[in-house]
VOBA-1610 file (N, C-alpha, C; in pm, whole numbers, padded with zeros to 5 digits, always signed):
BEGIN
Met+17779-04209+02528Met+17625-04205+02479Met+17588-04042+02522Lys+17538-03971+02384Lys+17460-03893+02393Lys+17334-03819+02498Ala+17299-03781+02554Ala+17197-03750+02654Ala+17107-03629+02632Ala+17005-03635+02663Ala+17008-03488+02719Ala+16873-03548+02882Val+16904-03392+02878Val+16802-03413+03021Val+16644-03300+03017Val+16553-03283+03047Val+16467-03228+03017Val+16398-03172+03180Ala+16425-03024+03172Ala+16384-02962+03269Ala+16253-02909+03249Phe+16178-02864+03401Phe+16042-02863+03452Phe+16075-02756+03529Pro+15979-02648+03584Pro+15975-02577+03686Pro+15904-02665+03747Gly+15974-02680+03847Gly+15935-02717+03963Gly+16049-02864+03996Ser+16144-02893+03867Ser+16208-03031+03882Ser+16292-03013+03990Asn+16331-03093+04036Asn+16467-03060+04164Asn+16608-03142+04134Cys+16548-03249+04032Cys+16643-03395+04013Cys+16736-03452+03867Asp+16676-03293+03822Asp+16737-03253+03711Asp+16860-03299+03651Arg+16960-03212+03777Arg+17122-03167+03769Arg+17176-03346+03867Asp+17127-03363+03942Asp+17138-03509+03922Asp+17146-03590+03814Leu+17033-03585+03769Leu+17045-03652+03627Leu+17158-03611+03532Ala+17116-03572+03525Ala+17300-03519+03467Ala+17404-03515+03517Val+17399-03499+03617Val+17575-03510+03694Val+17597-03717+03694Ala+17504-03792+03724Ala+17468-03875+03721Ala+17539-03894+03602Leu+17465-03912+03498Leu+17469-03954+03321Leu+17641-03896+03242Ala+17635-03817+03329Ala+17818-03774+03289Ala+17859-03851+03393Ala+17883-03952+03496Ala+17952-03946+03581Ala+17944-04114+03504Ala+17877-04139+03432Ala+17880-04270+03319Ala+17903-04253+03245Gly+17987-04147+03178Gly+18007-04158+03061Gly+17976-04031+02981Ala+17884-04014+03060Ala+17735-03926+02878Ala+17790-03772+02838Glu+17779-03747+02748Glu+17766-03635+02757Glu+17607-03616+02712Val+17596-03539+02783Val+17522-03388+02813Val+17391-03303+02803Ala+17337-03247+02805Ala+17210-03159+02762Ala+17122-03163+02859Met+17081-03031+02863Met+16986-03005+02964Met+16862-02933+02837Val+16807-02950+02869Val+16684-02887+02789Val+16514-02815+02843Trp+16467-02691+02832Trp+16441-02656+02857Trp+16277-02662+02844His+16192-02702+02868His+16030-02739+02868His+15990-02691+02807Lys+16001-02586+02727Lys+15952-02476+02603Lys+16030-02478+02486Glu+16124-02583+02471Glu+16172-02579+02380Glu+16058-02704+02277Thr+16077-02628+02162Thr+16065-02770+02118Thr+16065-02845+01971Val+16187-02852+02039Val+16259-02999+01979Val+16360-03096+02087Val+16459-03122+02001Val+16571-03234+02169Val+16717-03227+02027Pro+16792-03158+02124Pro+16946-03213+02072Pro+16909-03307+01885Arg+16937-03289+01832Arg+16985-03385+01688Arg+17126-03530+01822Gly+17096-03644+01676Gly+17191-03725+01731Gly+17181-03766+01885Leu+17075-03789+01922Leu+17068-03826+02081Leu+16983-03965+02157Asp+17042-04014+02180Asp+17097-04177+02267Asp+16965-04171+02311Leu+16934-04072+02462Leu+16841-04094+02582Leu+16813-03957+02567Val+16681-04010+02638Val+16701-03864+02700Val+16591-03861+02825Gly+16637-03775+02907Gly+16530-03828+03086Gly+16462-03727+03111Ile+16428-03790+03214Ile+16289-03723+03234Ile+16314-03726+03393Pro+16310-03647+03431Pro+16351-03619+03596Pro+16251-03634+03706Gly+16334-03622+03817Gly+16193-03648+03924Gly+16153-03505+04000Gly+16136-03443+04091Gly+16027-03286+04120Gly+15936-03306+04157Phe+15855-03196+04132Phe+15723-03134+04100Phe+15693-03072+04045Ser+15682-03081+03902Ser+15650-03066+03773Ser+15562-02956+03868Phe+15597-02853+03717Phe+15479-02787+03800Phe+15348-02745+03865Gly+15425-02790+03995Gly+15409-02771+04190Gly+15252-02870+04180Asp+15327-03003+04088Asp+15153-03165+04072Asp+15108-03101+04087Tyr+15025-02976+04021Tyr+14876-02912+04042Tyr+14784-03029+03938Leu+14696-03054+03896Leu+14532-03136+03886Leu+14662-03257+03922Arg+14721-03290+03839Arg+14732-03408+03832Arg+14933-03440+03840Cys+14961-03501+03898Cys+15138-03507+03953Cys+15218-03555+03758Gly+15226-03492+03695Gly+15318-03457+03561Gly+15201-03436+03438Ala+15090-03402+03524Ala+15007-03408+03379Ala+15037-03244+03303Ile+15065-03170+03383Ile+15071-03043+03320Ile+15184-03032+03239Ala+15376-03111+03303Ala+15427-03144+03256Ala+15419-03160+03167Ala+15366-03294+03150Ala+15343-03420+02946Ala+15220-03328+02865Arg+15195-03192+02882Arg+15169-03118+02764Arg+15251-03027+02700Ser+15381-02953+02823Ser+15476-02934+02817Ser+15471-02900+02587Pro+15582-02771+02537Pro+15628-02822+02377Pro+15701-02929+02379Val+15830-02952+02510Val+15872-03050+02495Val+15874-03199+02433Met+15702-03189+02535Met+15697-03385+02541Met+15665-03412+02365Arg+15588-03266+02328Arg+15617-03345+02149Arg+15708-03427+02131Ala+15836-03336+02159Ala+15881-03430+02103Ala+16026-03499+02114Val+15955-03550+02307Val+16072-03664+02314Val+15909-03759+02274Val+15794-03760+02225Val+15705-03898+02246Val+15743-03880+02071Asp+15789-03877+01928Asp+15842-03845+01880Asp+15945-03823+01859Phe+16008-03837+01956Phe+16248-03900+01933Phe+16160-04069+02049Ala+16054-04061+02081Ala+16044-04290+02168Ala+16040-04274+02046Ala+15917-04229+01956Ala+15820-04342+01802Ala+15961-04359+01700Gly+16037-04310+01738Gly+16125-04258+01674Gly+16217-04374+01637Gly+16216-04433+01746Gly+16324-04548+01886Gly+16421-04502+01918Gly+16438-04389+02046Gly+16501-04304+02116Gly+16477-04401+02198His+16566-04431+02307His+16554-04437+02493His+16473-04305+02564Val+16378-04360+02608Val+16355-04270+02724Val+16417-04311+02854Leu+16468-04190+02965Leu+16427-04284+03101Leu+16375-04148+03212Gly+16230-04170+03240Gly+16145-04143+03335Gly+16123-04159+03472Ile+16177-04119+03600Ile+16250-04127+03740Ile+16108-04018+03805Cys+16136-04092+03914Cys+15944-04058+04019Cys+15819-03958+03843Asn+15884-03852+03914Asn+15745-03765+03860Asn+15857-03818+03679Gly+15934-03853+03693Gly+15967-03831+03504Gly+15860-03959+03450Phe+15861-04045+03544Phe+15777-04189+03540Phe+15566-04125+03517Gln+15612-04065+03693Gln+15465-03945+03632Gln+15446-03906+03491Val+15498-03853+03372Val+15508-03760+03284Val+15471-03919+03179Leu+15576-03978+03165Leu+15544-04074+03016Leu+15402-04074+03034Ile+15342-04188+03186Ile+15227-04194+03169Ile+15081-04077+03164Glu+15164-03982+03207Glu+15019-03891+03133Glu+15104-03847+02988Ala+15141-03890+02950Ala+15262-03868+02813Ala+15201-03990+02701Gly+15147-04054+02765Gly+15088-04191+02715Gly+15174-04272+02644Leu+15320-04268+02688Leu+15456-04338+02661Leu+15420-04478+02723Leu+15380-04451+02823Leu+15393-04600+02921Leu+15198-04606+03024Pro+15129-04704+02996Pro+14989-04806+03044Pro+15031-04778+03220Gly+14899-04746+03223Gly+14915-04712+03381Gly+14842-04553+03482Ala+14841-04561+03564Ala+14817-04423+03622Ala+14949-04475+03840Leu+14986-04355+03845Leu+15032-04368+03958Leu+14937-04288+04052Met+14896-04334+04182Met+14842-04318+04257Met+14866-04312+04412Arg+14818-04192+04491Arg+14908-04180+04588Arg+14838-04293+04697Asn+14992-04284+04778Asn+15077-04419+04836Asn+14953-04456+04928Ala+14947-04592+04929Ala+14891-04681+04959Ala+14778-04592+05151Gly+14912-04595+05222Gly+14946-04445+05357Gly+14846-04356+05343Leu+14885-04280+05244Leu+14832-04085+05230Leu+14906-04054+05269Lys+15021-04131+05277Lys+15153-03995+05302Lys+15313-04035+05188Phe+15361-03955+05239Phe+15503-03864+05137Phe+15582-03960+05213Val+15626-04094+05117Val+15752-04197+05129Val+15906-04159+05084Cys+15999-04100+05189Cys+16095-04125+05151Cys+16217-04178+05333Ala+16246-04293+05144Ala+16350-04408+05278Ala+16452-04458+05212Val+16495-04575+05148Val+16606-04652+05219Val+16480-04828+05075Ala+16523-04779+04931Ala+16425-04949+04898Ala+16492-05047+04805Pro+16559-05099+04981Pro+16531-05296+04830Pro+16424-05370+04712Leu+16471-05342+04622Leu+16416-05380+04453Leu+16482-05495+04481Ile+16368-05561+04369Ile+16427-05676+04308Ile+16366-05633+04143Val+16545-05673+04029Val+16528-05643+03955Val+16473-05858+03854Ala+16345-05745+03811Ala+16229-05847+03765Ala+16258-05884+03629Thr+16390-05822+03478Thr+16363-05853+03429Thr+16527-05845+03362Asp+16657-05882+03277Asp+16791-05906+03251Asp+16776-05756+03040Ala+16698-05793+03048Ala+16619-05790+02923Ala+16585-05710+02899Ser+16649-05576+02851Ser+16598-05423+02911Ser+16854-05348+02841Ala+16813-05241+02755Ala+16996-05222+02782Ala+16963-05147+02875Phe+16843-05103+02983Phe+16808-05029+03133Phe+16930-05171+03211Thr+16812-05226+03207Thr+16895-05347+03309Thr+16919-05454+03263Gly+17036-05401+03171Gly+17126-05533+03135Gly+17299-05512+03200Gly+17277-05502+03275Gly+17420-05484+03406Gly+17353-05498+03507Tyr+17270-05630+03533Tyr+17199-05649+03642Tyr+17129-05852+03625Ala+17168-05819+03701Ala+17143-06002+03702Ala+16978-06035+03685Arg+16916-06142+03626Arg+16768-06110+03619Arg+16721-06174+03793Gly+16690-06110+03916Gly+16618-06133+04040Gly+16730-06102+04124Glu+16837-05971+04149Glu+16928-05944+04187Glu+16877-05862+04266Arg+16873-05821+04404Arg+16901-05691+04443Arg+16981-05588+04498Ile+16872-05508+04477Ile+16949-05375+04501Ile+16870-05215+04535Val+16913-05162+04555Val+16906-05091+04675Val+16870-04903+04569Phe+16770-04873+04545Phe+16781-04779+04537Phe+16679-04629+04625Pro+16682-04498+04651Pro+16637-04453+04791Pro+16501-04398+04631Ile+16404-04401+04771Ile+16244-04339+04652Ile+16191-04185+04806Ala+16134-04162+04728Ala+16096-03962+04802Ala+15982-03987+04671His+15872-04002+04727His+15773-03944+04629His+15652-03964+04710His+15492-03912+04676His+15327-03885+04793His+15256-04030+04706Asp+15272-04004+04565Asp+15219-04038+04429Asp+15237-04171+04377Gly+15304-04260+04451Gly+15406-04373+04320Gly+15313-04528+04367Asn+15183-04485+04317Asn+15114-04649+04407Asn+15091-04624+04213Tyr+15163-04790+04181Tyr+15162-04829+04063Tyr+14952-04858+04061Glu+14915-04866+03994Glu+14780-04915+03898Glu+14780-04969+03761Ala+14725-05057+03756Ala+14637-05094+03610Ala+14517-05250+03606Asp+14464-05183+03548Asp+14398-05362+03495Asp+14402-05475+03479Pro+14359-05520+03566Pro+14432-05685+03549Pro+14505-05686+03395Ala+14432-05675+03253Ala+14438-05724+03191Ala+14588-05672+03116Thr+14599-05533+03233Thr+14758-05485+03165Thr+14899-05469+03247Leu+14811-05550+03340Leu+14921-05617+03500Leu+14976-05795+03424Asp+14875-05843+03357Asp+14876-05942+03296Asp+15020-05965+03178Arg+14980-05869+03087Arg+14994-05818+02982Arg+15193-05767+02992Leu+15250-05708+03093Leu+15304-05657+03149Leu+15402-05790+03245Glu+15390-05798+03213Glu+15396-05981+03344Glu+15448-06050+03208Gly+15314-06068+03099Gly+15365-06204+03028Gly+15449-06146+02919Glu+15445-06011+02888Glu+15529-05990+02783Glu+15663-05927+02857Asp+15733-05948+03017Asp+15867-05942+03059Asp+15875-05780+03118Arg+15812-05697+03041Arg+15804-05585+03064Arg+15796-05496+03223Val+15758-05562+03350Val+15791-05496+03440Val+15972-05531+03471Ala+16055-05453+03484Ala+16150-05395+03515Ala+16198-05483+03645Phe+16103-05404+03772Phe+16163-05344+03877Phe+16045-05369+04012Arg+16082-05464+04067Arg+15966-05464+04137Arg+16020-05431+04323Tyr+15967-05372+04419Tyr+16004-05368+04597Tyr+15959-05481+04614Ala+16071-05496+04710Ala+16131-05609+04769Ala+16000-05603+04908Thr+16014-05485+04964Thr+15858-05454+05035Thr+15817-05330+04997Asn+15691-05358+04975Asn+15648-05212+04913Asn+15631-05159+05025Pro+15648-05005+04956Pro+15623-04876+05067Pro+15509-04811+05032Asn+15427-04853+04895Asn+15317-04782+04830Asn+15217-04807+04815Gly+15236-04972+04810Gly+15043-05023+04709Gly+15040-05072+04631Ser+15194-05025+04555Ser+15144-05060+04437Ser+15134-05161+04357Gln+15069-05250+04249Gln+14977-05371+04219Gln+15136-05456+04217Arg+15111-05555+04314Arg+15181-05673+04207Arg+15361-05617+04235Asp+15349-05542+04331Asp+15556-05455+04364Asp+15600-05392+04309Val+15494-05325+04184Val+15592-05291+04067Val+15607-05151+04047Ala+15766-05154+04069Ala+15877-05021+04030Ala+15884-04983+03978Gly+15866-05005+03843Gly+15969-04993+03756Gly+15898-05035+03566Ile+15836-05045+03536Ile+15751-05078+03366Ile+15874-05035+03296Leu+15891-05167+03171Leu+15908-05104+03065Leu+15787-05036+02948Ser+15816-05022+02747Ser+15765-05032+02696Ser+15757-05134+02603Ala+15704-05154+02544Ala+15663-05262+02456Ala+15765-05255+02366Asn+15777-05138+02320Asn+15981-05186+02215Asn+16070-05186+02299Arg+16071-05165+02436Arg+16170-05197+02568Arg+16256-05038+02551Arg+16248-04970+02458Arg+16376-04872+02518Arg+16241-04714+02538Val+16190-04776+02649Val+16124-04658+02739Val+16051-04737+02944Leu+16153-04675+02997Leu+16148-04704+03140Leu+16122-04617+03251Gly+15980-04607+03248Gly+15996-04570+03399Gly+15960-04581+03552Leu+16087-04588+03616Leu+15997-04601+03770Leu+16035-04530+03879Met+16005-04492+04049Met+15989-04445+04077Met+16126-04456+04188Pro+16193-04500+04174Pro+16289-04502+04271Pro+16428-04429+04198His+16462-04395+04204His+16589-04287+04172His+16665-04357+04135Pro+16746-04391+04035Pro+16896-04483+04007Pro+16964-04338+04073Glu+16986-04206+04011Glu+17079-04172+03984Glu+17115-04047+04168Arg+17051-04081+04218Arg+17093-04111+04447Arg+17145-04237+04500Ala+17163-04309+04371Ala+17279-04425+04409Ala+17437-04410+04269Ser+17435-04338+04353Ser+17512-04321+04179Ser+17653-04324+04213Asp+17753-04296+04404Asp+17883-04236+04454Asp+17844-04287+04554Pro+17895-04433+04597Pro+17894-04477+04719Pro+17899-04382+04856Ala+17960-04230+04814Ala+18021-04131+04902Ala+17808-04092+04935Ile+17728-04088+04871Ile+17625-04044+04905Ile+17519-04138+04933Gly+17625-04246+04931Gly+17517-04374+05027Gly+17448-04456+04949Gly+17529-04492+04818Gly+17528-04672+04732Gly+17573-04639+04555Ser+17546-04722+04498Ser+17627-04711+04404Ser+17561-04837+04280Asp+17453-04884+04365Asp+17329-04970+04248Asp+17335-04894+04122Gly+17304-04787+04153Gly+17205-04705+04057Gly+17287-04718+03981Ala+17430-04639+03974Ala+17584-04567+03902Ala+17533-04699+03779Arg+17541-04850+03856Arg+17550-04992+03750Arg+17482-04980+03660Met+17322-04924+03624Met+17205-04919+03540Met+17240-04778+03454Leu+17269-04715+03469Leu+17334-04654+03449Leu+17445-04690+03302Ala+17578-04705+03355Ala+17698-04743+03347Ala+17628-04894+03174Gly+17541-04977+03242Gly+17511-05134+03163Gly+17425-04958+03034Leu+17395-04899+03087Leu+17292-04792+02974Leu+17392-04769+02929Gly+17485-04704+02955Gly+17615-04626+02825Gly+17677-04712+02759Ala+17695-04796+02832Ala+17778-04927+02739Ala+17648-04960+02590Ala+17517-04994+02610Ala+17488-05088+02555Ala+17438-04898+02457Leu+17422-04820+02449Leu+17429-04730+02391Leu+17523-04709+02343Gly+17628-04656+02336Gly+17739-04620+02277Gly+17796-04772+02193Ala+17751-04876+02255Ala+17815-04964+02156Ala+17802-04993+02029Gly+17611-04841+02008Gly+17555-04831+01895Gly+17502-04978+01825Val+17451-05082+01927Val+17374-05174+01959Val+17222-05141+01982Leu+17210-05078+01992Leu+17109-04997+02090Leu+17023-04876+02002Gln+17151-04836+01947Gln+17083-04726+01934Gln+16945-04728+01793Arg+16889-04582+01816Arg+16814-04606+01661Arg+16858-04599+01542Ala+16812-04675+01452Ala+16822-04688+01325Ala+16843-04537+01242
//
């Protein structure tokens, strides 16, 4: 699997994601936000967590208009896989790659905790390494992780099996306990919890490593790569 991780001013999980992807067997390149293209031959682009552009205006709104995001949108349109984690999820929504909005947490406080999750679907390259309904644990660290969408959008996400993860115990008020969602073609995943921070037992867990390893196996096999 060939992957690129995009870094913005204020990103603080870009190296973590790159290290976790490399541990899962990926060949990883770092891409600065001012680049206008992504490397050729990629299978995956990762948009990491952090506080891109200081979270000014709205979380992810400025980053979504960086030059590199035009290339990421084109990459996704061409069938590439894109993973947005925490602030990266916010960027993907602001870029129009995923529906809904991420609002202030219901308690209006930053939440930093270990979050038990339920795998809502195994029908994607991102979640195929788990069993549907399985309980896993990823860390969370966010202030604006409250997923909101109109009822029709929520019904469509559920009806199309596009809710990837749900919170077992809702920490932020997200509607219908949504922790992560997939695009209509199932090749773009946005989630607030951090799989890269659960990728080594030495730092608290390996449930995230299973996600990245499963993704690497699916993309490395070629069966889910772009045409």
